[in-house]
C-alpha positions in Angstrom: 54.9 13.4 32.2 54.6 10.4 34.5 56.1 11.1 37.9 58.4 13.8 39.3 61.8 14.3 37.6 63.2 15.4 41.0 62.1 12.3 42.8 63.2 10.1 39.9 66.7 11.7 40.0 66.9 11.4 43.8 65.9 7.7 43.7 68.4 7.0 41.0 71.2 8.8 42.9 70.3 7.0 46.2 70.5 3.6 44.3 73.9 4.6 42.8 75.2 5.6 46.2 73.9 2.4 47.8 75.5 0.3 45.1 78.8 2.1 45.6 78.5 1.5 49.4 78.0 -2.2 48.8 81.2 -2.3 46.8 83.0 -0.4 49.6 81.6 -2.7 52.2 82.7 -5.8 50.4 86.2 -4.4 49.9 86.4 -3.5 53.6 85.2 -6.9 54.7 87.7 -8.7 52.4 90.6 -6.6 53.7 89.6 -7.1 57.3 89.3 -10.9 56.9 92.8 -11.0 55.5 94.3 -8.6 58.0 92.6 -10.2 61.0 93.3 -13.8 60.0 89.5 -14.5 59.7 88.9 -13.5 63.3 86.2 -10.8 63.1 83.9 -11.7 65.9 84.3 -11.8 69.7 83.3 -14.9 71.7 79.9 -13.4 72.6 79.1 -12.7 69.0 80.0 -16.2 68.0 77.8 -17.6 70.7 74.9 -15.3 69.6 75.2 -16.4 66.0 76.1 -12.9 64.7 76.9 -12.7 61.0 80.4 -11.2 60.7 79.5 -9.4 57.4 76.7 -7.6 59.2 79.3 -5.7 61.2 80.1 -3.7 58.1 76.7 -2.1 57.8 74.5 -0.4 60.4 75.2 1.2 63.7 78.8 1.6 64.8 78.0 0.7 68.4 76.6 -2.6 67.4 79.6 -3.4 65.2 82.0 -2.5 68.0 80.0 -4.6 70.5 80.4 -7.8 68.5 83.9 -7.2 66.9 87.0 -9.1 67.9 90.0 -7.2 69.3 91.7 -7.8 66.0 88.9 -6.2 64.1 88.7 -3.3 66.5 92.4 -2.7 66.1 92.1 -2.9 62.3 89.2 -0.3 62.3 91.4 2.1 64.3 93.8 2.1 61.3 91.1 1.7 58.6 87.9 3.4 59.9 84.7 1.9 58.5 82.0 4.2 57.4 78.3 3.6 58.1 76.0 4.0 55.1 74.8 7.4 56.6 78.4 8.6 56.7 79.2 7.3 53.2 76.0 8.9 51.8 76.9 12.2 53.5 80.4 12.1 51.9 78.9 11.4 48.5 76.6 14.4 48.7 79.6 16.7 49.4 80.9 15.9 45.9 77.5 15.5 44.1 76.5 17.8 41.3 72.7 18.5 41.6 71.1 19.1 38.2 69.2 22.4 37.6 
């Protein structure tokens, strides 16, 4: 046998969760763009050259620092999950093989 079945399974599951998160992130971004009339960044973020798509991954404090008032209001109604939160939620429903 080449390699650990347990590590192989864990790697494959992590990749599956990561792929699902990317779909979630793209959907959240598209919905926010529409709801916020394309105004996702505050003035400071625009001046700093922040990529608006980057607000949908990573630390929440960074996202909130650079987000427009419109996006912050949208997030109050549609909370966005960080990858760590998304991953934790996925593990709640995951069946671990014997």
